[in-house]
N, C-alpha and C positions, 0 to 999 in steps of 0.2 A: 366215063370214069368208072373205075372199079371201086366198089364199096365193101368194107369189112365191118361186120357187126360184132360188137363185144358185149358180153353180159358181165356186169360189174356187181360184185357182192358187197361193195361199199362205194359211196360217192367219192371217197378218198382216192379211188383208182382213176378218177378223172381230174384233170388239172382245174383248179378253181377259176383261173382266168378264162380258160376255154369254155367252161360251163356257163359262167356269167355272161360271156360274150354272146352265147346263143340265146340266153334269156333276153338280153337287150334286143337282139335282132328279131326275136319272135314276139316281142311285146311292145312294138312301136317305139323302141329306144328307151323304154322305162324299165328300170331294174326292179322287178317284182320282189318284194321282201321275202315272201314265203317260198319262192323258187330259187333264191340265192343258194349257191354252193354252201355258204356259211350256215344257212338255216338247216338244210338237209344234213350237213355234217354234224351240227349240234344235236340233232335228233338221234343220230347213230352213236356218236362218241359219248353222249351222256346216258346211253342205255335206254332211250325212250322208244326208238324204232329199230329193233333188232330182231333177229330170228328168235331169240329167247322171249321176246314180248309178242311174238306172232306177226312181226313185220320184217320178214326176211328180205333185205335189199337185193334186187335183181335189175338194177338200172341198165337201160339199153343205150349203147353209143354206136354211132355210125362214123367210121373213119374213111378218109379219102386215100388216094394213092400215096401221098406223102405222110400219112399217119395223122393228118389234121382232123380235128373233131368237127363234123359237119351236121350232125343231128344227134339228139339225145332225148331220153324220156325217163321220168321217175317211175319206177316199177317195183312192186313188192310181191312176195309170195306170202299170202295171208293164211293163218290158221284159225281165224275167227273173223267176226264182222264189227268189232268194236272200233270206234274212232273214225268212222267213215262218213256218217250223216246222210247216206242214201241207203235206206234200210232194206236188207234182203234176208232177214231172219226167217220169214215165212218160206222163202225158197229153200233155205238150209233144212228147215223142218220137213219140207216135202221130200227132199232127198233122203233124209233120215228115215221117214216113214216107209219109204220104198227100198230100204236097205242099201242105199247108194251113198258114197262119201261126197259131201259138198266141199269140204275143206281137204287140202289147201286149194286156194283159188288165186288167180293173178289179179292184181289191183294196180291200176295206173292212177295215182292220186298223190296229194301231199298229206302225209299223216296228220290226223287230228286237226286239219285246217281246211274247212269247207268254203273255199273262196274261189272266185273266178280267176283262172290263171291258165295260160297255155300249157298243155301237157306234151305236145310234140314241139320240141325246140329244134330249130333248124336254121342253117345258113342259106340254103337255097331249096326251092320246091322239090327238085329231083331227089335231094338227100332226104327230105321229109317223106316223100313217097317210098323211098327205099326203107326208111325206118318203119313205116306203116306195114309194108310188105314183110319185113323181118319180124315184126310183132305177130303178124298172122301166122307165119311159119312156126315161130316159137310156140304159140298157143296151141296150134294143131298137134305139133309133135309132143308137147307136154301133156295134152289131153289123151293121146293114144298110147304113150309108153312112158316108162320111168327113166329112160336112159339119159335124157338131156338135163333134167333138174333133179333127178334122183327120186321123183315122185310124179304121179299123175295129177293134173289139175282138172277141175270141173268146168270152170267158167273164167271169163275175163271181164273186168269192169273198169271203165275209164270215166272218172267223175268230174263234174263241174267244168265242162268243156267250153272253150271259146268257139266262135264261128269257124275258124280255120281248123281247129281240132275236129269239129263235127264233120267238116268236109273230108278230112283225111281218115277219120276213124269210123264214120257212119256211111261213107261213100264207098267207091269201088277200090280204093287204094289198098284196103286191108283184105278184101275179098272174104271177109268173115261173116257178112250178113248180120251185123249187130242190130239189136233192138234198141230203140230210143226210149228214154225215160225222163219225165219231167218232175222236178220238185220246185217248191216256191221258197224264195228268200225275200227279205225286205231291205231295200236300199234307199238311201237318200241322195237326191241329185241337187248339186249346187247350181241351180238354174231357176230364176224366177219365172213362174208361169205367165206373169204379166208382161215382163220385159224381154224374156228369153236370154237374159244375161246373168252372170254369177251374182249372188247376193253380196251387198256391200257389208252388211253386218247382221247380227242375230235379230235385231229389231225389224229389218227389212224382210227377213225370212218369216217372222211372226206376222207381219202385215199381209203376207201372201196367203195365210191360212184363213179359214172361215172363222167367224167371230167366236163360236163356241170352243173350237180347238185352241185358238189364240188365248182366250181367257183361261182355259184349263192349264195350259203350259205356264203361263205367268203365275198362276196360283201354285203349281207344283214347284216352281223354282223358289218362290217365297217360302214354302213349307220346308224345302230342303235347306235353305239358308238360315238354320237356327242360330241363335246367338252363340258366338265363339267358334263357328265353323269356318275353316280355311280350306281352300282348294288350290292345289299346286299342280301344274303340268311340268313333267320332268322328261327331258330327252334321255333315251337309254344310255348314251355314253356319259351322261352326267349323274346317273342314278347311283346312290351310295349302296354299300352292302346292306345297311340297315333298311333302306327303302325297298330293296329287292326282297329281303327276308320278310318284311312286313307284307308286301304284296303276295308272296308265296303262302303266307299264313292265311290270308284272305281267300286266295284261289283254292287252297286245299279245303277250307271250311265250306265253300260252296259245294264242292263234290261230296263232302261228308254229310252235309244237310240233305243231299239227295241219295244217301245210302250207297255211295259209289266211291271209288278211289281215283285220285287224279292221274291222268295219263303222263303228265310231265313232271320233272323234278326241278329243284331249285338250281342245280348246276346248269340245266338247259337255259333257263332265263338269264343266268349270269353270263353264260357264254355268248348268248345273243347280244347282250348289251356291250360285251367286250369286242366282238368281231363285226357287228353291224348295228351298233347302237344309234347311228344317225337315222335309222328307220324304225326305231322303237319309241313309243310314247307311253309313259306312266302318268296316270292322274291319281293323286292321293288327297284324301280328305282327312283333316285333323279337327278335333273338337277340343278347344282350349289347349292347343299344342300337343295333343295326344292323338296319334294316327288311329282312324276308325274304319277307313274303307279305302280300296284301291282298285283301279281298272287298268287294263293292259291292251295296247293297240299296236298294230304294225301299219306302216304307211309308206307310200311313194309320193311323187309329185302329182300323181293322177288319182290315187285311191287311198282311202283310210279304211282299215279293217278292224272292226271291233272283235276282240277275242275273249278276254276273261275279266271277271270281276269278283269281288267278295267284300263282305263287311263284317266287322266284329260288333257293331252296334246297329240295332233296328231303328234307324232314323227315318222319318217320313220322306218319301220321294227321293232319297239319296241315290237309289239305283238309277232312276231316270236322269238325274243330274250328271252322274259320273259316266254313265254308259251312252247317253244320247245327246244331251244338251252340251256337255263339254266337247263331245266329238264333233257336233255340228259347228260350234264356235271355232274349234281348231281348224276344221276344213275350210271354213269361210276365211279365217285369218291367213291360211297358207295357200289359198286359191286351189284347193283340192276339189276335183269335180264330183267324185263319188264317195259316199260312205256306205260300206257294206255292213249292215247291222246283223247279218246272219239269218239263220233259219228260225222258223216258229215265232209265235208271238204276234198275233194280230194287233195287240195293243201298240205296236210300233207305228201303225198307220196313223194313230191319233197324234203322233209326234213328228209327222212329216215324212216318214219312210213309206215307200210304195212297193207293191209286190213285183218281183222279177222272177221269171222262169229260169231255172238252171237245168242244163241238159246233160245227161250221161249216156254212155253207150255200153251195152251188155251183150256178150257173146256166150251162148249156152251150147256146149258141144253135144250133149245127149239129146237126140231128136225127141225122145220120150218126154223130156222136161221142157223142151223149147216151146212147143205149141201151148201148153198150159201157162207158161210164164208170159208169152205174148198175149194171150187172152186176159191174163191178170193186168198187164200194162194197158190194154185197151179200156178195161173197166176203170182202172185208176185214172186214166186220162179223162174219162167222162166225169168222175167225181171232182177232178180239178176244175173242169169247166163250170160245174155248179158252184164250187168254191170261189172261182173267179167272179162269177155273177154276184155272189153275196158280198165279196169284198168291194164291189163297185159302189155300195151304199155307205162306205166308211172313209172316203177320201177326205183328207184334212184341208186340202187347198181350195181356195175360192174358185179357181179355174183349174181343175186338177189335170195333171199330165196323164196321158193315156198309158196305162201299164202295158208291158209287152205280153201280158197274159191274153189280152184281147187278140193280138196277132197269132199267138201260139195255139189258141183254142177256138178261134173263130167268134169271139165275143164282139158284138158290134158296138155296144155302148162303151164310152170311155170309163176307165177304172180310176 
């Protein structure tokens, strides 16, 4: 079959049904909420991920002989490194010190959304390989001249890759000789270490933990449930304008407390709840009928993704309740297998989440920078090995599940 590659400067250039069909085929029949056409379109149409904000869409599409969409990839031309969660600021500084431009760069990722998700979407393996080869050709051409994209690029980064992505983007398909990088996130698995089956309820989950962790969680939940506190779970399509506006007030405050500006706007959240609200969950806490805190999740039948939270009142342990315990209860109730609690925060292990390695691929075109970056990645991997060993001392479960850090870094003891 002859394939034709298209570079799309908006996800709107690709039909929603065709894109979402590839998401289903590439994700074991599950419609990943953050990969949906509606999600990416909301990022663009609401002005969050655009060329003006440093996220120039360059999505790749592979078409067959009849014009049908056979493979696709979310791709962006980045003029900074914000909103990625795999940090390369030191690399950019090294380029700058040597008088070389690091930006723009190519980024294959979901903007502001560091979750495990297929990045190479495909209907068949041959089309996937054609897409990987097309990505390699695009990257090399854009690194060597300005004709294709109107600018040169320094590097290509593909983040939070699935096993199939790794095979395609770290293997021979791209012929780019990408370097591999590991980061750690914390995920909860809906599987009892004692029975190997999903938890029946939150109490069974608690019983699977060691006595100290179980006692601490019960104490935290009691502290959070101050007199007059009410907690409500709201599906996105049922959320009112007032509930969304309150959530956005909380979300913005969290960023401001860290002396930063929010990446997303209220219009984005409203559009998500309108176009794909069945995969959105809001959890709102009210004190004596006055809203005080809110958290925001995405979910599929397989995974729950913790995304954002904020509070207008400094209430004890409310963060743990709205971000972890409500999420775990929801996952158990819905039979969801995984809850991705995101990056950073070893405190999550005390609440039943365990470390998971997330892998990314990085291509550096300039040989003068490639070797130093590879040396950096080797040192970084050694530090992660030490980190993994330290984490092994903090498992919450009585019979703890072995973390995949052990496999990734050769750690023999269970984590």
